[in-house]
N, C-alpha and C positions, 0 to 999 in steps of 0.2 A: 504494500500500500504506500502511495506517495503521500508525504506529510504536507507538502506545499505544492500549489499549482492551481490550474483552472481546468474545468471539464470542457473538452472540445468535441466537436463532431467532425468526422472525416468520412466521406462516402464516395463511391464511384457509381457511375451509371453510363449507359450507352445511349446517346441521343441519336435519333434517326437522321438528323441533319449534320451534326458536328462530329459524331463518333464518340469515343470514350471521353468522359468528363469527370473531373475531380471536384468535390465540394468540400469546403472547409468553413467552420464557424465555431463560435463558443457555444457550449451546450446550454441546456435548460431554457431560461426565459429569453436568452439572446436569440435562439433559433425559433422557439415556439411563438413568442409574442412580437419580438422586434424584427423577425425575419432577417437577421444579420448573418447571411451566408454569402460566400463568394464561389463562383464556378470558374474553372479553367479547363481548357482542352488539354488532354493528356497526350503524350507523356510530358511531365514537367522536368525542367532542369533545376539546379539549386537556386538560381535567381528567381524563377517562377514560383518555387515553393516559398521563398521569403516574401515575394510579392503577394501571394494569395493570403498570407497571414496579415500583412500590412494593409491590405485593402479592406479588411473588415472594419465596420464602424466601431467595434469594441477593441480595436488594437491598443488603445491607450491603457486598457486594463491589463493586457498582456505585457506591455512595456514595464509595468510595475513589478513584474517577476523577472526582469532582465538580469538583475544581480544574481538571483538564485539559479537561473539557467546557465550562467557561466560555469557552474560546477557540474552541469549535466553533460554527459557525452553527446557530441554533435549529432550522431546518428539519431538519437531519440528526440531531438528537437525538430526533425523534419518529417512529420508523419505524412504530409501531403506528397512529398517527393518520394518517399518509400512506397506509398500505395500507387503512385502513378505508374510504376513499373509493372503493376498488375494489369494494366490496360493493354499491354503488348499481347499480340495474338499468341496463343499457345500452339505448339506444333502438334499435329495429330498423327 
């Protein structure tokens, strides 16, 4: 269990027009009531992953955790980038 942090939502879907899409937002009321989510076309590179987080309206809340995230391994700070690789076609 993580003792400090924010709940986030990260999802993928396949749009009929754009193809694989990644969604990111803060969890709970930020998604349910404020509709604060951002979509990007996958796959994402590291710059896109940072941008999807910064483009949320609630990014200022995440910036408050910046000092604690400096202690977190870099890989775990990029959930959108990691899941974007799932959008690649799987060989059959």
